[in-house]
N, C-alpha and C positions, 0 to 999 in steps of 0.2 A: 536628889539636884546633878548627878550622875546623868538619871536617866534625858535628864531636862536638859541637860548638853548633849547628850548623844541624838536627841529628837531634832534641835534645833542645827545642828551640825547635818540628819539627815534633807532637813527640807532646804539648807543651802544647796548641797552635794544636786538635789532635785534640779532647783534654779540655777544651781550652773548648767546640768544637764542640758534643761531648755537653751539654755542663751548654744552650748556647742554644736546642738546641730542646728540652731537658726541665723548664728553667725561666724561670721567669717574673723575667727581672731589670728593675728600673726604672733607666729613661737613667743615673745617676748611677755602677751597679752597673757597667753595660756599656762605657761613658765607662772606666774603671778598670781593667777585666779587660783592656779594648784596651789601655791605659799598660804594663802589664806587663809587653808585648814592645816590646824597647827601638826597633826600628824603628816599629812605629805609632806607638807616646810622640812620637817626633821627627816623624812625618807629622801629627800633630795636632797640635801645640806650635808650628807654623807658621802663621804670619801667612794672613787669610784676604783678604786687600789692601783692605780697608774699615775700616783705620784697627787703630795701635797695641793691644797687647791684644786684638783680635780674634781669636784662631785658630780653625783650622780645628777643634777638640777643642770649643771654646767655640758654633761653629754649630752642629757634630754635637749637640748637648746642646742645644741649642734644638728642633733639627728634632725630638729622639723626643719632649721636651716636649711639640710640639702635636702629634705622633703619641698620645701617652699620652690626646689630649682630644676628640683627633678619631674613633681608630679604632671607638668604638663607634655610629655614624653612618653605619658602613658597613657589607656585609654579609660579612665575613671567615669567618664560620660558614659561608657558604652556601658561599663559594669552597674551603674548605679539605673542603667532602664533595665536591662535584664537583671535584677535583682527584687528591684519593683515590682515583677511579675510572680513575687515567690512570700509565701505567707511570715508575717516577722519582717520584711522589708518595704514594706509596701511608702514608705516613708522618708527610705534611706538614702542619707546624702552622702557618700562615697567618698568626698574629699575629706569633711570633714569628720566623720566615722574615722580614716585614716588617722587624722592627729591626735585625737583621740585612742589607738592602739600604739601610739607612738607616743605618746606623753606619758604613757604609764608601763614599755614596753620593758623596762631596766628599773619598777621605781623600787623595787626591794633586793636587790642586787646588793647593793651595802649592807643589810641588814643580813642575809644568805651570809657573805666575807665572814659577819663579824658571828654569827651562828655554827658555822662551819656546813651550810645547806648548800644543795641546789637550786640557783638563783631561781630559777623558773619555779620550784615547789613556793617559796617564797610570793615573788611579786604574781602570778596567775589568780591564788584568791583574793589577792588586792585587789588585781583589776575587776574581776567579778565581782566584787559584793561594790568599787566604787561606778561601776558601771550600771550596775542594780538599781543602787541608790541617784544615780543620775537618770533611771528611764527608759534603759538602753530594753528594747523586749529583748528575750529570752535568747532567739535565734542572732540578735547582732553580738553576742554577749558571747555565745561560743564561739560564733565567726573571730573574733577578737582574742580570743583564746587559743584558737587552735591558727592564727598567726602569731604569736610570742612564743607559745610553748614548743617551738622545732626552731632547727636551726637543718634544716636541710640541704638548703642552698647554699650554705658558707661551708657545711662541711664537705662538701662535693666540690666547692671550687677549688679548696685544699687542696685535695687529697684523701681527706679521711675517711671517706666514702666512694667504694671502687664498683656496687655493681648499680645500674642504671637500672637493673627491675627492682630491685632495691628501695631507689630512692622513688623512683617513678611512680611504684605499688604505695607510699609512704603518702608521696602529697595525693595520689587519689583518691585516700583515703580520709585525708585530712578533709578536701573538698568535700569527701560524701557525707564527711559528719557534720560540715558546715552549713547541709544542702543547699548547697548551690553547683552552677558549672564549673568545672572544673576548668576553663579558659579565664572562669573570669576570679576564680580562688586562684590560679596562677599570676597573674595581674598587679594584685592585691600584695602576694607572696613575696614578689623580684623587686617591688617598690619601697616596702618594709625593709628588703635584705639591702637592697642598694643603697637607701636612705642611710641605713644604721651604718651599712660598714665604710661606705665614703665619707662619714663623718669623723675620722679615723685621719689625720694627713700624710701621716706617712703611708700607710696604705691607700690612700687616694694618690699619692706622689709615686709613688712609687709601684701601683700594681694597678691602676687605673689611667685610663682614659676617656676626656671628650671627641666626641665625634662633632661634625661640621657643626650639626646643630645644636651641643651642646648638652646629645646625652650622655653618661659616664657610663662605661663599659670597664670589666678590665681584662690588660693587656692579653692574658693565657684565658680568651673566656670557656672558661666548660661552663660557667652556666648557663648559657645562652645553646653551648653543646647540646647540655642536656633537655634544655627547652624544647629545642629542636626534635627532641628527638622522641622527647613524648609526641608531640604533633605527628610525628611519622607514622610514630604506633598507632594514632588514632584513625591516622588519612585524613588529614586537614591541617597537614601543617600551616595555614597561611591563616585560618581559623585560629588557630589557635597560638599560636604567635603574633599576630595582628596587636600592636599595641604596650607587647613585652618587651 
């Protein structure tokens, strides 16, 4: 009986994966679809550790909402065009891919807190298994895991990391491990980070501001300073920072 249940769930996840790659689901629709699976519903309903009734699902919805508001300021179309030349990314849909990554980016956090484990150690295996069952190619799953399994931009922004050489090298390593150009990796990593960070209302209100086009930036923008330094090192500031 358990085997039949797992087989049915795998088939349903495969069907959901096809929908996510071919349809533009709203944040609410995406969360609802995930909650149709009891295991995901349990994980999304766990507390986020920021107060009662603030769950992983609530936070995830807020991140997806921020993504919807910020995605137009990032060159996802260019990323999609570039990556479709690479094996495993032939049918890559950048915006839909990012929604899946963000939907799972904290999926294991509540369970990790309960078990006293690092959140990424719980989240990343769930992300990988779910995306595999959804039918995503191995190359895209590796990219998703790399985007989730680091906080390089956040640690640099708040001053927990101080070596630009170290952070630059780590980001380059993640891009290389993902098998994609550095510029395209950085577009997705920054959009991931901004969507997540700006979902916290106190951070957005006290430390961020929108420019004339509505694009969010940190008031003390260590993140963009870092990305500019990466572009300077490569001798192509415009190429690396355009769309970031």
